[in-house]
C-alpha positions as CSV (number, residue, x, y, z in Angstrom):
1,M,-40.5,-2.0,50.9
2,A,-36.9,-2.4,49.6
3,I,-34.2,-2.7,52.2
4,P,-31.7,0.1,51.8
5,P,-28.2,-1.0,50.9
6,T,-25.6,-1.3,53.7
7,P,-23.6,1.9,53.6
8,T,-19.9,1.7,52.6
9,V,-17.3,3.4,54.8
10,L,-13.8,4.3,53.7
11,V,-11.2,4.6,56.4
12,T,-8.0,6.4,55.3
13,G,-4.9,5.9,57.3
14,A,-6.2,2.4,57.9
15,G,-2.7,1.1,58.5
16,G,-2.1,3.4,61.4
17,R,-2.7,2.4,65.0
18,T,-6.1,4.1,65.3
19,G,-7.0,3.4,61.7
20,Q,-6.5,-0.3,62.1
21,I,-8.9,-0.3,65.1
22,V,-11.6,1.6,63.1
23,Y,-11.2,-0.7,60.1
24,K,-11.5,-3.8,62.3
25,K,-14.5,-2.5,64.2
26,L,-16.3,-1.8,60.9
27,K,-15.5,-5.3,59.6
28,E,-17.0,-6.7,62.8
29,R,-20.4,-5.0,62.0
30,P,-21.3,-6.3,58.5
31,D,-25.0,-5.8,59.2
32,Q,-24.3,-2.0,59.6
33,F,-21.4,-1.2,57.3
34,V,-19.4,-2.3,54.3
35,A,-15.8,-1.5,55.3
36,R,-13.0,-0.2,53.0
37,G,-9.5,0.9,53.9
38,L,-6.9,3.1,52.3
39,V,-3.2,2.7,53.0
40,R,-0.1,4.1,51.5
41,T,2.0,1.0,50.9
42,E,1.6,-2.7,50.2
43,E,3.5,-3.2,53.5
44,S,0.7,-1.4,55.4
45,K,-1.9,-3.4,53.5
46,G,-0.2,-6.6,54.7
47,K,-0.6,-5.3,58.3
48,I,-4.4,-5.5,58.0
49,G,-4.8,-8.7,56.1
50,R,-4.4,-7.9,52.4
51,A,-8.2,-7.9,51.9
52,D,-9.6,-6.8,48.5
53,D,-11.4,-3.9,50.3
54,V,-8.1,-2.3,51.2
55,Y,-6.8,0.1,48.6
56,V,-3.3,1.4,48.2
57,G,-3.0,5.1,47.4
58,D,-1.2,8.3,48.4
59,I,-3.4,11.1,49.7
60,R,-0.8,13.6,48.4
61,D,-1.6,12.4,44.9
62,A,-5.3,13.1,44.4
63,G,-5.8,10.7,41.5
64,T,-4.6,7.7,43.5
65,I,-7.3,8.0,46.1
66,V,-10.3,8.2,43.7
67,P,-10.8,4.5,43.2
68,A,-11.1,3.9,46.9
69,I,-13.6,6.7,47.4
70,Q,-15.9,6.0,44.5
71,G,-19.2,4.5,45.7
72,T,-18.6,5.2,49.4
73,D,-21.2,6.7,51.6
74,F,-19.0,7.8,54.5
75,L,-15.3,8.8,54.9
76,I,-13.4,8.6,58.2
77,I,-10.1,10.4,57.9
78,L,-7.3,9.2,60.1
79,T,-4.2,10.2,58.1
80,S,-1.5,12.2,59.8
81,A,2.1,13.1,59.3
82,V,4.4,11.1,61.6
83,P,7.7,12.6,62.9
84,K,10.7,10.3,63.1
85,V,13.5,10.4,65.7
86,K,16.8,11.7,64.4
87,P,19.5,9.0,64.2
88,G,21.9,8.8,67.0
89,F,19.5,9.3,69.9
90,D,20.4,7.2,72.9
91,P,17.5,6.9,75.4
92,T,19.9,5.5,78.0
93,K,21.6,8.9,78.2
94,G,18.5,10.8,79.1
95,G,17.4,14.0,77.4
96,R,14.8,14.4,74.7
97,P,15.1,13.1,71.1
98,E,15.1,15.4,68.2
99,Y,12.6,14.8,65.5
100,Y,12.3,15.3,61.7
101,Y,9.8,14.7,59.0
102,E,10.8,12.9,55.8
103,E,11.0,15.0,52.7
104,G,7.6,15.3,51.1
105,A,5.9,14.0,54.3
106,Y,5.6,17.2,56.3
107,P,2.3,18.1,58.0
108,E,1.7,20.8,55.3
109,Q,1.7,18.0,52.6
110,V,-0.1,15.3,54.6
111,D,-2.3,17.0,57.2
112,W,-3.3,20.0,55.0
113,L,-2.9,19.1,51.2
114,G,-3.5,15.4,51.7
115,Q,-6.7,16.0,53.7
116,K,-7.8,18.6,51.3
117,N,-7.4,16.1,48.5
118,Q,-9.6,13.6,50.4
119,I,-12.3,16.2,51.1
120,D,-12.4,17.3,47.5
121,A,-12.5,13.7,46.2
122,A,-15.3,12.9,48.7
123,K,-17.3,15.9,47.6
124,A,-16.9,14.9,44.0
125,A,-18.0,11.3,44.8
126,G,-21.1,12.4,46.7
127,V,-20.0,11.2,50.1
128,K,-22.7,11.9,52.7
129,Q,-20.6,12.6,55.8
130,I,-16.9,13.0,56.7
131,V,-15.5,12.2,60.1
132,L,-12.1,13.8,60.6
133,V,-10.0,12.8,63.6
134,G,-7.5,15.4,64.7
135,S,-5.8,16.5,67.9
136,M,-6.5,18.9,70.7
137,G,-4.1,21.8,71.0
138,G,-5.0,23.6,67.8
139,T,-6.0,26.9,69.5
140,D,-2.4,27.4,70.8
141,S,0.1,28.2,68.0
142,N,2.9,27.7,70.6
143,H,1.8,24.2,71.4
144,F,4.9,21.9,71.7
145,L,3.6,19.6,69.0
146,N,4.0,22.5,66.5
147,S,7.7,22.7,67.3
148,V,8.3,18.9,66.7
149,G,10.4,18.7,63.5
150,N,9.4,22.4,62.8
151,G,6.3,20.9,61.2
152,N,3.5,23.1,62.7
153,I,1.4,20.0,62.6
154,L,-1.6,21.4,64.6
155,V,-1.6,24.6,62.5
156,W,-2.0,22.5,59.3
157,K,-4.5,20.1,60.9
158,R,-6.6,23.1,61.9
159,K,-6.5,24.5,58.4
160,A,-7.8,21.2,57.0
161,E,-10.6,21.2,59.7
162,Q,-11.6,24.6,58.6
163,Y,-11.6,23.6,54.9
164,L,-13.9,20.6,55.8
165,A,-16.3,22.8,57.8
166,D,-16.5,25.2,54.9
167,S,-17.0,22.4,52.3
168,G,-20.7,22.0,52.6
169,I,-20.4,18.3,53.3
170,P,-21.9,17.1,56.6
171,Y,-19.0,16.7,59.0
172,T,-17.9,15.6,62.4
173,I,-14.5,16.8,63.6
174,I,-13.1,14.9,66.6
175,R,-10.1,16.5,68.3
176,A,-8.7,13.7,70.5
177,G,-6.7,14.1,73.6
178,H,-3.4,12.1,74.2
179,L,-4.0,8.7,72.8
180,L,-3.6,5.6,75.0
181,D,-3.2,2.0,73.8
182,K,-5.7,0.7,76.4
183,E,-9.0,-1.1,76.4
184,G,-12.0,1.0,75.2
185,G,-15.6,1.0,76.3
186,I,-14.9,1.2,80.0
187,R,-14.6,4.9,80.7
188,E,-16.9,7.9,80.8
189,L,-16.2,10.1,77.8
190,I,-15.9,13.9,78.0
191,V,-16.5,16.4,75.2
192,G,-15.2,19.9,75.3
193,K,-14.3,22.9,73.1
194,D,-11.4,25.2,72.4
195,D,-8.9,23.0,74.3
196,E,-10.5,23.7,77.7
197,I,-9.9,20.0,78.5
198,L,-6.2,20.6,78.3
199,Q,-6.4,22.6,81.5
200,T,-7.8,19.6,83.4
201,P,-6.2,16.3,84.6
202,T,-8.4,14.3,82.2
203,R,-6.6,14.9,78.9
204,T,-6.2,11.3,77.6
205,I,-8.4,8.8,75.8
206,A,-8.0,5.2,74.6
207,R,-7.6,4.8,70.8
208,E,-10.4,2.3,70.9
209,D,-12.8,4.9,72.3
210,V,-11.8,7.4,69.6
211,A,-12.4,4.7,67.0
212,E,-15.9,4.0,68.5
213,V,-16.9,7.6,68.6
214,G,-15.8,8.0,65.0
215,I,-18.0,5.1,63.9
216,Q,-21.0,6.1,66.1
217,A,-20.9,9.5,64.5
218,L,-22.1,7.9,61.3
219,L,-25.3,6.6,63.0
220,F,-26.7,9.8,64.5
221,E,-27.9,13.1,63.0
222,E,-26.8,14.8,66.2
223,S,-23.1,14.3,65.2
224,K,-23.4,16.4,62.0
225,Y,-21.9,19.8,61.5
226,K,-20.1,19.6,64.9
227,A,-16.5,19.8,66.1
228,F,-15.4,18.9,69.6
229,D,-12.5,17.9,71.9
230,L,-12.7,14.3,73.2
231,A,-11.1,12.8,76.3
232,S,-12.2,10.4,79.1
233,K,-12.3,10.2,82.8
234,S,-10.1,7.6,84.5
235,E,-11.5,4.1,85.0
236,D,-14.2,3.9,87.7
237,A,-14.5,7.7,87.8
238,G,-17.9,7.5,86.1
239,P,-20.2,5.2,84.2
240,P,-18.8,4.0,80.8
241,T,-20.4,6.0,77.9
242,K,-23.0,4.0,76.1
243,D,-25.4,6.6,74.9
244,F,-23.6,8.2,71.9
245,K,-26.7,10.0,70.7
246,A,-26.7,12.0,74.0
247,L,-23.0,12.5,73.7
248,F,-23.3,14.1,70.3
249,A,-26.4,16.1,71.3
250,S,-24.4,17.7,74.2
251,V,-22.0,19.2,71.6
252,T,-23.0,22.7,70.6
253,T,-19.9,23.9,68.7
254,K,-19.7,23.8,64.9
255,F,-15.9,24.5,65.0
């Protein structure tokens, strides 16, 4: 019997903090995956080593992402609009900073149209599954994240999630809690639906854990056609999650 080829996985937003972790984890598993990354600039490509498997393209310009997605089996979407602090903010004086999005880089353009472009390109290329990493809070139109820079970011993320769910491509939508730059693999993970987790004290999750769940979703049929909120208990509050098949099987929500 012929050994099936190792599947190729494209990570978009590979220059971001979570994207870098996903790309690195994939590279560490050459027996399971062939890794590819998509970044927006040559500067971002430099951040992750300038490898030949990192492509430069702009998700807002559909044609530029086609070369990266051709021949890939799986797509993990980690692109997101990023607000910037308005100039003149002095943290020593207290108060909250004001934010803005750069022209052309609003959530509507990045989190909606940019993700739509990726989903369309993936469908055309015959991608077998898309993992989309988003945020909790999308059920509340008054969530404070929507007011940041007047960007309505969770509204546009939700629209892209719905587009993916309606696309016919097998999907896994992960709505992560507040992301922490902490070690992964040492906490019990919690899945939920409809932002119920936001009413509990356990609303955070390590970026490394989000990255791992995104990769594990490619390995189990139980992850397909599902959407869920993701957070973790505090350290020592429960056994670290190791059985991802069971974690995905416990999810019953399609959106």
